[in-house]
C-alpha positions, 0 to 999 in steps of 0.5 A: 494735290490738295490742301491739308485740312483737319479732317481725313483727304478722301480723293480719288480718280476716273475712268476712261472717257470719250470726248465726243463732240456735242456741247452746247455753248451757254450764253455770256456771264458778261462781254468783254470791253469792245474797245481797245484797251490802253496800255496801263489798264491792263493787268499786269504781273506785278499787280499781283502786289496789289491784290488784298485778301480778305478773310474771317468777317465777324459780326459784333454781338448787336450786329452793327460792325464787323470786323475781318482781316486784309492780307496784303504784300508789302516791300520790306523797309531797305531792301528794294524788290523782297516782299512779305506778307502782312495781314492785319484787323480791320472793322466796317460798319454794318450799316455803311455810314463810314468808311472800314478803318483798320485796327491793327498795324505793325510787322506783326501779323493779326487774324482770327478775331472774336468779339466779347459777348459785350461788344466792346473788345476784340481778342485775336491772335498775333504772331510774336517771336514767330509764335502766335499769342492772344492779345485783348484789344479793347473798343468801348472807349473813344478811338479805341485802347491800347492791345494787350497780350493775353497768353505766352505759351511757350509753343503759342496760342490760337483760335481763341473763343470767349466764355459766355460771360466774357471772363475766360478764353478758351484757345488751343495750342500745339505741342511737340511730342516732347512737351505733350509728354511732359505736360502728360506726366505732370497730371497723370504721373503713372499715366501708361505710354501707349503705341508700343509697337509703332519703335520696333523692339523699343516702349515709347518712353523708355529713356528721359524727356530730353527735349522738354521745355521745363525749368526749374523755379531759379531758372536754367533747364532741368536735366534728366536725371540720367546717365547718358555716355556712347560707351556706357551700358545699353540705357546709357547708350540709349540716352546718349542716342536720344539726346543726340536724336533731340539735336536733330542730329540724327533725325530719328522717325518711327511715324507713318507720316513723316512728312511735312510740307516743307520739312521732314516732320520725324516727331509727332505734334498735337493739338490740345485745348486750354482755358485762360482767365481774360486778365493779364498774368494769369495761366492757362489750364490744360484740359486734353493732356494725353497723345492725341489732337483736338480741335474746332472747340466751343463753350456749351451748356450740357445737362450737367453745366457750363462745358466744352465741346470738341472734335477729336481722335477716335481713339488714343491706344493707336498712333494718331498717324493711322487714325482716320475717325473723328468724334465729337467730345465734351470736357469740363471747363476745368479739365478732368476725364473727357467724354466721348459725345459722339463716335461712329467707325464708319465717320469722322466727326468735325467742326461742332457748334452750338446753336445760339439758343443752345438746343442743338449742335451742328457738325460735320460728318465725312463717310470714311466707307465711301474712301473720300468720295463722298461728301461731307454732310451736314448734322445736328445732334440735340444737347439733351439727347437724342440722334443724330440727324443729316441734313444734306444728304440730298443736295450730294455736294460737300458743305464746307463752312457753316453758320447759324441763324440768328433764331437757330431754326436753319443754317447757312452754308458753303458748298462748292457746286457746279464750277460756283461757291454759292450761299445755301440755307437748310431748315433745322428741322429738315426740308428743302435746301435753298440756294441764295446766291448765284453760279457767278459769284463766290462766297467765301467765309462769312457770318450770320446776324439777326440783321443781315450776311456779312461775306467776302465776295469773289466776283469775276471784277474783282478778287476780294470785297466785303459784301453785306446781304439781307438773309435771303441773300440777295440786295448786296452791299460791297462794304469795302474798296481795298481793290476796287480801288487800283481796279479803277480804269482796269480792263477785265476779261469776263468768262464765257461758259460752255457746256460738254456733253461727252460721248459717255454722257458726262457734262463738262463745265469750262470757261474761256476768258477773251483777251480785253479789247480784242478786235477785228480779224485777228486771232489770238493763241489758247492757253489751257489751264488745268486745276489740281486735287484731283478734287478742286474746282475752279470757276468764275467765284474762284479767287486762287486764279483770279489775277493769274487768269486776268494776266494771261487774258490781259497778255494775249491769250484766250484762257480757257479752265474747265472742271474734268471728271474727279473735280469736286462740286458736281457730287458723288458719281462725277467724282467716282469718275475719277477711281483708277483713271488719273489719265485717260478719262479727265484728260479726255476731258480736258481735250474735249472742252480743248476743242470746243474753245477752238470753235470761236473764231477769234481763237487760233487753233495753231497756237495752243499751249497747256499748263497745271499745277500739282494733280494739274501737272500730273495731267498736263504731263499726261495728256503731252503722252497722248496728243501732241497738239500743243505747241507747249506745255508747263507742267508745275509741281506735279506728280510723274511717277505714282508709285514713287508719289506714295512714298516721297509725297505728303499726299500719299493716300490719294494712292490707295484711296484713288487706286484702290490698293499699294505699289507692291501688289502686282496689279495696283502696280501695273495700273500705277505704272501704266498712268504714270506720264515717266512711264510713257516718257518716250512719247514726250515731244512737246516743248516742256517747262519742268517747276518744282519748289525745292521743298515741296513735300505735298508731291515729292520733288524726285519724281521732277527730277526723274521726268527732267534727266529722263527727257534729257538723256532722250534728248527731249526739249525740256527746261527745269526750274527750281524755287529755293524755299518754295513749298507746294503753296508757291502760286498762292502763298509762296514768296511775291517775287516768286510768284512773279517769275512764275508768271513772267517765265511761263509766259516767255517759255510759251512765246518761244514756241507759239510767237510773240503774243500781243496784249 
């Protein structure tokens, strides 16, 4: 399943494809080392603990310095084998005249750095007592200065943005329903409450706000002046029940999206915007009270003066769980009525960013009429009025992140494309879209100055380093060695790209990693890896799987991965090929890519195994109901009953988006059942390892239990692994020890059925 984002997620299914034989082998991107590597040079499972993840590169106003974040995995003091993530700020010089230096330390995470307009201090977010708060770090004096905490917001503060004069900071905060209600009642006491139909037979605010975090000046909680009794009047009974709900016993919900990532979310939360003077002890000013969410905010000079522009829910009269449209809004810096800047029933507008000269607003538009198969398009809108313009419709790729050029005449952006993560540029006035970087390396987070482009880059040989490019995306300079240092002397496997043309004319990209130093006539087993999504994409520049691919190649496997139909990065038509087709078409594409890999003489076709996570877990289970070539399979945090997934997964919208309807519709139910691996469980004879996180609410847990129990009743070879406290993000941000266990357990399981694998 996809990772959660602010914008609506529209994802879909596939058409049955015959996987015909013709394919063209393209040249190696690079060759593996020929000589047999030394054992200590191979990538190991515990090397995961050494991987440093870089993010958020941000230029100083003069373009001479770059602040960025580094996430590491650290052992807890006094607890051997117990690990924790730590994120800290680092500073690099753009001229590379000195090595990067660490700015923050300690047991608290620091992230989201932004430069003061004068370039002499940073605002950033640090987690204090499990709440994010905004801090300011002076940098103008020799050796810097002592950071101080700016916000002490009860719900936490995030996403700081300096005002143009550097005197104030704009930020966002997550408010629970009761906090949003209290805040609105303070500024608009007579404001009516919306969504009266969400709780049958009740009004939204017909009981006291028992959970509000309000306090009187003398200290102590202020209790609502009402009576709550189980044996009282109807209103007193309701008040008593409301108090129980606040205590979480029981948990009551009336909302549609009541599933979070790791637990139920029975009550709503809202993202609100605030402004605060950049001085210790200042109090924030609320800008967006109410029962809607607003984010992606920045300052801009409108025709009426300095204002705040942001993206937010298109309406407030309907429950936000039911709203997919997002508008662009503006509000005065002191609050007051919000004004809608751009609205369209067909589009969701997000991520507004004002050009350096203040003349244009760039933003992203998602066409909701395309049921999620449409590409996110980069658009611009004049700040002083005029029509919107679409800049990237011809590209037929989804724009991810973008930055204005310093001269305001063009925009740089990234867009997953053909298995790659390149950087593009487009002129403000329209015209040719240019790809600046290769289809090999992955450009992730980046920033642009008048001097160049700072970007976090993934190479097949290194998962994360900070690079500096000129404004044409050329002449890269590697500014950091966070991973290069520990990778010295390591044997790295580099991917070979292969392009398969199916019988129905689709071209499918796949890559094969050869074990480092494979020699002579020795052949190795084939491990097929399937990505999630289904609208995701893998390629040589993908950072999320870098360590896992290198680990299995070092263990002696040939690792093959591909982008079957439905994958992002190949345009609307290719993604639409998976509509109402989650299994047959994509499954055939994976098997066609597998057949192509088996033509390599150093792969043992009698020793094939397969695995995938999320949607890849689904497709793994589907494939072994159709094909029995694999000696073993591992389905991880997958979806196995599509009708049940509609109810127990928070990614439930994949069902109507990808199948065009709901389980209670007979024709849709028949289609969902036909493509559910659980419906075909009697066909599974391949030894199967099922892996699941205990609190995975994105895909759900019950389906994995159903698949496991069904196979046990049938007497099929199956093993079930549950990770305590693990969410759907287990393989990416989960507990480090569990992440290592996941890799080693896969290796051990496969070797039971294919024999010992030689590194």
